[in-house]
C-alpha positions in Angstrom: 106.7 94.9 86.4 105.2 97.5 88.7 103.3 96.7 91.9 100.9 99.0 93.7 99.9 98.3 97.4 96.8 100.0 98.8 97.3 101.0 102.4 94.7 101.9 105.0 95.6 104.3 107.8 93.9 102.7 110.8 93.9 103.1 114.6 96.1 100.7 116.5 94.1 97.8 117.8 95.1 98.7 121.4 93.7 102.2 121.0 90.8 103.0 123.3 88.1 104.2 121.0 86.2 107.4 121.8 83.5 109.2 119.9 83.4 112.9 120.5 79.8 113.7 119.4 78.6 110.2 118.5 79.1 110.9 114.8 82.9 110.7 114.4 85.9 109.1 115.9 87.8 111.3 118.4 91.3 111.2 117.0 92.9 112.7 120.1 95.7 110.5 121.3 95.1 107.8 118.7 98.1 105.8 117.5 97.8 105.2 113.7 99.2 102.1 112.0 99.2 100.4 108.6 96.1 98.2 108.3 97.4 94.7 109.2 96.2 93.0 106.0 97.7 95.7 103.9 101.0 95.5 105.8 101.2 91.8 104.9 100.5 92.7 101.2 103.4 95.2 101.3 105.6 92.5 102.8 104.8 90.1 100.0 105.4 92.8 97.4 108.8 93.5 98.9 109.7 89.8 98.8 108.8 89.6 95.2 110.9 92.6 94.3 113.9 91.4 96.3 113.9 88.0 94.5 116.3 88.5 91.6 114.3 85.9 89.5 111.3 88.2 89.4 110.8 91.1 86.9 109.5 93.5 89.6 111.0 97.0 89.1 109.1 99.0 91.7 106.7 98.9 94.6 104.4 101.9 95.2 102.1 102.4 98.1 98.9 104.6 98.0 96.4 105.7 100.6 93.4 108.1 100.8 93.7 110.4 103.8 94.8 113.7 105.3 98.2 114.9 106.2 98.0 112.9 109.4 98.3 109.7 107.3 101.8 110.6 106.1 103.7 109.1 109.1 102.0 105.8 108.2 103.1 106.2 104.5 106.7 107.0 105.7 106.7 103.7 107.6 105.7 101.9 104.4 108.6 103.7 102.6 110.9 102.6 105.5 109.8 99.0 105.0 111.0 99.3 101.4 108.4 100.8 99.1 110.0 103.0 96.4 107.5 105.8 96.5 104.1 106.7 97.9 101.0 108.5 96.8 98.5 110.2 99.2 95.1 111.2 97.8 94.3 114.3 99.8 90.8 113.3 100.9 89.2 112.0 104.0 88.2 108.3 103.5 84.4 108.2 103.9 83.4 104.8 102.6 84.8 102.0 100.4 83.2 103.3 97.2 84.7 106.8 97.5 88.1 105.4 98.5 88.2 103.0 95.5 87.1 105.8 93.2 89.8 108.1 94.5 92.6 105.5 94.1 91.4 104.5 90.6 91.5 108.1 89.5 95.0 108.6 90.9 96.5 105.5 89.2 94.5 104.9 86.1 97.3 106.1 83.8 100.3 104.7 85.8 100.1 101.2 84.3 100.5 99.1 87.4 100.7 95.3 86.7 99.7 94.0 90.1 97.6 95.9 92.6 97.4 94.4 96.1 94.7 95.3 98.7 94.0 93.8 102.1 90.8 91.8 102.3 89.4 94.3 104.9 90.4 97.1 107.2 90.6 96.7 110.9 88.4 99.7 111.6 85.3 99.2 109.4 85.8 95.6 108.2 83.8 96.3 105.0 85.7 93.9 102.7 84.6 95.9 99.6 87.4 98.3 98.5 89.5 95.9 96.5 86.7 94.6 94.3 85.3 98.1 93.7 88.8 99.3 92.7 89.1 96.6 90.1 85.7 97.5 88.7 86.6 101.2 88.5 89.9 100.2 86.6 88.0 97.7 84.5 90.5 94.9 85.3 90.1 91.4 86.8 90.2 90.9 90.6 90.8 87.8 92.6 89.7 87.6 96.3 90.8 85.6 99.3 94.4 85.4 98.0 96.8 83.7 100.4 99.7 83.0 98.0 101.2 84.8 95.1 104.0 83.6 92.8 105.3 85.0 89.5 105.5 82.3 86.8 107.0 84.0 83.7 104.4 86.3 82.1 101.6 85.0 84.4 100.9 85.1 88.1 99.8 82.1 90.1 97.5 82.8 93.0 96.5 80.6 95.9 93.0 81.1 97.2 91.5 79.8 100.5 88.2 78.2 99.8 85.8 76.0 101.8 87.5 72.7 102.5 90.9 73.5 100.9 92.8 75.7 98.5 92.4 76.8 94.9 95.1 77.6 92.4 94.3 80.4 89.9 96.5 81.7 87.1 95.9 85.3 85.9 97.6 87.7 83.6 98.5 91.3 84.5 97.0 93.8 85.2 94.8 92.6 88.0 93.8 93.3 91.6 94.6 90.7 94.3 92.5 91.0 97.5 94.9 89.4 99.9 94.3 87.8 103.4 96.3 86.2 106.1 98.9 83.8 104.7 100.1 86.0 101.9 103.2 86.6 104.0 104.3 85.0 107.2 105.0 88.1 109.3 104.8 91.8 108.5 108.2 93.3 107.8 109.7 95.6 110.4 111.5 98.7 109.2 115.3 98.7 109.8 117.1 101.9 110.8 118.7 102.2 107.4 115.2 102.0 105.8 113.9 104.7 108.2 116.7 107.0 107.2 116.2 106.4 103.5 112.4 106.9 103.7 113.0 110.6 104.4 114.3 111.1 100.9 111.8 108.9 99.0 109.0 110.7 97.2 105.6 111.0 98.8 103.3 112.6 96.2 100.1 114.3 97.2 97.4 114.3 94.6 94.2 116.4 94.8 90.8 114.9 95.6 88.4 113.8 92.8 84.8 114.8 93.3 83.1 111.6 94.3 79.8 111.3 96.2 80.0 108.6 98.9 77.3 105.9 99.0 77.4 105.5 102.8 76.0 108.0 105.3 77.1 107.3 108.9 74.3 108.5 111.3 76.1 107.8 114.5 78.4 105.5 116.5 78.1 104.1 120.0 80.3 101.8 122.1 79.1 98.3 123.0 77.6 97.9 126.5 80.2 96.9 129.1 80.3 93.2 129.9 78.7 92.2 133.2 81.0 91.0 136.0 82.1 87.3 135.9 80.1 85.0 138.2 81.8 82.1 139.9 79.8 78.9 140.4 80.8 76.1 142.6 81.7 73.0 140.6 79.2 70.9 142.5 76.3 73.4 142.1 75.1 72.2 138.7 71.5 73.6 139.3 72.8 77.2 139.7 75.0 76.8 136.6 72.1 75.6 134.5 69.9 78.5 135.7 72.6 81.1 134.9 73.1 79.6 131.4 69.4 79.6 130.7 68.2 82.9 132.3 71.3 85.2 132.0 73.6 83.8 129.3 70.6 82.4 127.4 72.7 79.8 125.7 70.5 76.8 126.7 
């Protein structure tokens, strides 16, 4: 059984976001990381492979991005992935990313494809479902648990008011969310050293016309300073809540 994990190369959540001309992110000084939901997916994939009772032979990671995404892919290899694929294209929107990944893996016969439910930069929550449609295989969303049961896979989905158990046969795409793994795995020194020798294959871009056109970006307005109200001054508090906060 072969597992593919789709990784997003995203800015660290502590990064101070800047837009150079208002139309694109200024990448100067940005620290890039594995998208948190994808990192959890990778952790679960490694847990499945390391369990001797599971028939998982390999874990591959893939991303769409330029050469600046390779350190992120090397981190995934250090965590334990066997090999990596980088589609040499700038990720424009979910449609083009899904199309690029589908073209790169359509003949590789992956049994399980894992994708985070969203990316921490654009939060679109679309790529996993689109990828399944391009590959013409089933997809299951909101997956918070994954267990191998013989020739089938048992998935746990978070739904309103509880959880749902779904059984699916490979191949399929699982769009995973928080809960798929307890904590993201941290690369050990041995893994970091081994990652240098693991294959990172670069595949050429496939001509795909993005569906989204970003006109511009702007930062939110700074928050006004905090106003302190005396605990006994209920009238002033109500006025502020009505006229400024507008929550009453």
